[in-house]
TIPAPA-156730 format. One record per residue (C-alpha): x, y, z; residue number from 0. Coordinates in steps of 0.02 Angstrom, whole numbers. Each point is the difference from the previous one (the first is absolute). Layout:
N
PT      c1      c2      c3  seq
PT       X       Y       Z  NUM
...
//
This chain:
291
PT      c1      c2      c3  seq
PT    1101    -672    1344    0
PT     113     -63     -92    1
PT    -129     -44    -148    2
PT     -94     149       6    3
PT     177      80     -19    4
PT      68    -119    -148    5
PT    -187      37     -78    6
PT      20     202      -1    7
PT     178      -9     -44    8
PT     -37    -115    -144    9
PT    -142     123     -63   10
PT     109     158      26   11
PT     106     -72     -89   12
PT    -102     -66    -151   13
PT     -68     178       0   14
PT     163      73      -2   15
PT      90    -108    -148   16
PT    -174      -2    -115   17
PT      24     101    -172   18
PT     -88      -4    -150   19
PT      -9     138    -157   20
PT    -128     131     -46   21
PT      -3      47    -162   22
PT    -119     125    -107   23
PT    -116    -147     -83   24
PT     -58     -60     180   25
PT    -168      28      44   26
PT     -38      73     157   27
PT     -69    -155      72   28
PT     143    -102     -29   29
PT     105     110      63   30
PT     -94      42     158   31
PT     -23    -234       4   32
PT     183     -14       2   33
PT      60     140     124   34
PT    -115     -87     125   35
PT      60    -153     -43   36
PT     186      37      21   37
PT      -9     131     149   38
PT    -163     -19      86   39
PT     -46     165      -6   40
PT    -129      89    -117   41
PT      19     120    -132   42
PT    -100     153     -45   43
PT       4      46    -187   44
PT     -66     178     -40   45
PT     -70      55    -167   46
PT     -17     186      26   47
PT     -63      19     201   48
PT    -127    -174     -32   49
PT      64    -187       5   50
PT      74     -54    -182   51
PT    -130    -125     -78   52
PT      67    -198       5   53
PT       7     -22    -172   54
PT     122     137     -67   55
PT     167      -2     -24   56
PT     117      96      89   57
PT      47      95    -164   58
PT    -194      29     -34   59
PT     -10     108     180   60
PT     172     124      -4   61
PT      14     161      10   62
PT     118     133     -17   63
PT     137      32    -172   64
PT     169     -43      84   65
PT     -37    -190      53   66
PT     154    -123     -37   67
PT     -80    -160     -19   68
PT      92    -158       5   69
PT     -30    -121     147   70
PT      16      -1     194   71
PT      44    -149      69   72
PT     -88       9     175   73
PT     119     -61     161   74
PT     -71     -40     192   75
PT     144     130      52   76
PT     -55     165    -107   77
PT     -64     105     104   78
PT    -176      50     -21   79
PT      38     197     -53   80
PT     119     -51     -96   81
PT     -92    -134     -99   82
PT    -164     127     -30   83
PT     117     103     -46   84
PT      64     -91    -127   85
PT    -170     -66     -79   86
PT     -19     173     -13   87
PT     162      36     -96   88
PT       3    -139    -118   89
PT    -192     -54     -45   90
PT     -98     174      58   91
PT    -122     -74     120   92
PT     -15      30     155   93
PT      10    -154     146   94
PT     -27       7     158   95
PT      29    -160     138   96
PT    -109     -39     125   97
PT      33    -132     168   98
PT     -82    -198     -63   99
PT    -191      52      47  100
PT      17     157     -98  101
PT     -81      95     123  102
PT     154     138       2  103
PT     156      61     -94  104
PT     157     -42      76  105
PT     145     123      35  106
PT     116      33    -143  107
PT     127     -13     105  108
PT      -2    -197      23  109
PT      49    -139    -125  110
PT    -132     -81    -115  111
PT      31    -170      82  112
PT     -33      70     212  113
PT    -174      84     -89  114
PT     -39    -187     -20  115
PT      13     -57     165  116
PT     -74     155      81  117
PT    -139     -88     129  118
PT    -186      26     -43  119
PT    -147      19     122  120
PT     -98    -150     -10  121
PT    -168    -104     104  122
PT       3    -165      20  123
PT    -177      -4    -129  124
PT     -31    -179     -87  125
PT     -35     -23    -194  126
PT    -200     -12      52  127
PT       7     173      99  128
PT      99     102    -134  129
PT    -138     -60    -139  130
PT    -132      36     109  131
PT      66     175      24  132
PT      48      25    -184  133
PT    -196     -53     -54  134
PT     -99      90     167  135
PT     125     176     -45  136
PT       2      -8    -182  137
PT    -226      -8      -4  138
PT      -5     136     144  139
PT     127     111    -136  140
PT     -80     -37    -145  141
PT    -196      57      85  142
PT      66     156      37  143
PT      58      50    -150  144
PT    -190     -41     -65  145
PT      18    -166     -66  146
PT    -166    -114       9  147
PT      62    -143     120  148
PT     -89     -99     101  149
PT     119     -55     129  150
PT      42    -150      47  151
PT      83     -97     139  152
PT     138    -114     -80  153
PT      50    -109     158  154
PT     -85    -159     -43  155
PT      80      26    -199  156
PT     176      34      68  157
PT       1    -160     113  158
PT     -60    -103    -150  159
PT     141      85    -113  160
PT     126     -23     127  161
PT     -63    -188      38  162
PT      23     -47    -188  163
PT     162     -42    -117  164
PT     -98      65    -166  165
PT     -44     170      82  166
PT    -194      30     -46  167
PT     -40     159     -82  168
PT     -91     132      96  169
PT     -41     169      -2  170
PT    -108     146       1  171
PT     -89      66    -174  172
PT     -87     193     -19  173
PT     -87      83    -154  174
PT     125     147     -86  175
PT     -81      41    -152  176
PT    -173     -20     -91  177
PT       3       9    -201  178
PT     -79     130     -77  179
PT    -132    -102     -73  180
PT     -45     -70     164  181
PT      17    -167     -41  182
PT     145     -66      98  183
PT      74      65     174  184
PT     211     -47      14  185
PT      58     -69     132  186
PT     165      26     116  187
PT      74    -147      94  188
PT     128     -18     128  189
PT      48    -183       8  190
PT     124     -92     116  191
PT      90    -147     -91  192
PT     187     -19      64  193
PT       5     196     -29  194
PT    -148     128     -16  195
PT     -47      32    -173  196
PT    -147      93    -103  197
PT    -126     -55    -103  198
PT    -102     121    -123  199
PT    -171     -67     -96  200
PT    -154       1     -21  201
PT    -130     -22     129  202
PT    -116    -154     -30  203
PT      37    -171    -142  204
PT      75     106    -130  205
PT     177      61      62  206
PT      60     118    -144  207
PT     -14      36    -195  208
PT     103      80    -113  209
PT     -43     199      64  210
PT      39     -55     183  211
PT     138     -90     -66  212
PT      61     161    -116  213
PT     -36     128     141  214
PT     135    -107     144  215
PT     128      25    -135  216
PT     144     117      53  217
PT     -98      43     157  218
PT     166     -60     122  219
PT     175    -112     -29  220
PT     -62     -90     140  221
PT    -130     -63     -90  222
PT     -34    -150    -128  223
PT    -147       7    -110  224
PT     -96    -149     -20  225
PT     -90     -51    -186  226
PT    -150      52     -26  227
PT     -77    -188      -5  228
PT      74     -29     190  229
PT    -126     -90     113  230
PT      68      68     146  231
PT      82     163       5  232
PT      26     160    -120  233
PT     169      52      83  234
PT      92     -39     162  235
PT     120      82      70  236
PT     146     -15     173  237
PT      51     137     126  238
PT     175      65     -69  239
PT     153     -85     127  240
PT       3     151     131  241
PT    -191     -63      43  242
PT      -8    -183     -27  243
PT     -36    -132     113  244
PT      32    -163     -38  245
PT     -85    -104     155  246
PT      87    -160     -56  247
PT     183      19      23  248
PT     -11     173     109  249
PT     165      68     -94  250
PT     -71     147    -100  251
PT      48     188      61  252
PT    -169      23      66  253
PT       7    -100     124  254
PT     147     104      88  255
PT    -125     124      10  256
PT    -153     -95      59  257
PT      90    -100     158  258
PT      57     164      26  259
PT    -136      97     155  260
PT      39     180     -52  261
PT       4      -7    -192  262
PT    -116    -131     -44  263
PT    -148     121      -2  264
PT     103     116    -143  265
PT      12    -150     -78  266
PT    -182     -40     -27  267
PT     -23     171     -41  268
PT     115     -17    -147  269
PT     -75    -158     -56  270
PT    -161      80      14  271
PT      56     147     -97  272
PT      77     -81    -145  273
PT    -167    -112     -29  274
PT     -92     156      -7  275
PT     122      63    -120  276
PT     -37    -133    -118  277
PT    -176      -2      25  278
PT     -10     195     -38  279
PT     124     -36    -169  280
PT    -132    -144     -43  281
PT    -147      94       4  282
PT      91     164     -75  283
PT      14    -122    -155  284
PT    -167     -74       0  285
PT     -80     188       6  286
PT     141      54    -162  287
PT     -57    -159     -81  288
PT    -164      14       1  289
PT     -39    -183      89  290
//
């Protein structure tokens, strides 16, 4: 018990003594990452009633006229309620502190450091079990949303993936749009590498052209559009940090929810919704630009 107590004390001291400076120039993603690394707890940042875009600066999402501005030194011994109030007062933004796996908000009466030490319910699922659950659940959810996916059992791919060190790519592809001239079909792929990502292209030998590249440009900040003569993809995108799952490191934010039996179903629902919103944005752009 002496070693365990020493470890707990060490973690407690680290979270309590940690601190970092917050300024309006920081992005939401950077703020949330530094907060997580420093204290272990999860920070939710809002723009109105919704989560703020990860690539937005704090200054760009502020609201209200009486905003002080400046910087805030965030320390582990600061009470959660006081920290949330200071963020509103100095930067004009709403933030909420949640437990480490982001399944519930913590009391405003405890310190930020204590929020990072709150226990979360987990089970003993292996990496392979989590990955199989990811594919099984995600396919069911997307099929329920109306996407034409022929469901596949990925058990063999997961086993092969886990045995290797280079992480072979595999995934699922489905049609999302037929061009106006009926000559091309745009497909959407969910591809597993170290982490899952999305690939968009024409079906067949010619993956993209100028028209598709133009129609994909500016659709979503998470998306990178490839050159019109790219031989593989027209564009690709990654999940937002809240929904990222890196099966190489097992350290991304989403694994807190994936390992929590009470949170994983809702978490997978969020992933499916994020994909659905991204696809709908693309289809709307395709229609508006007469693709």
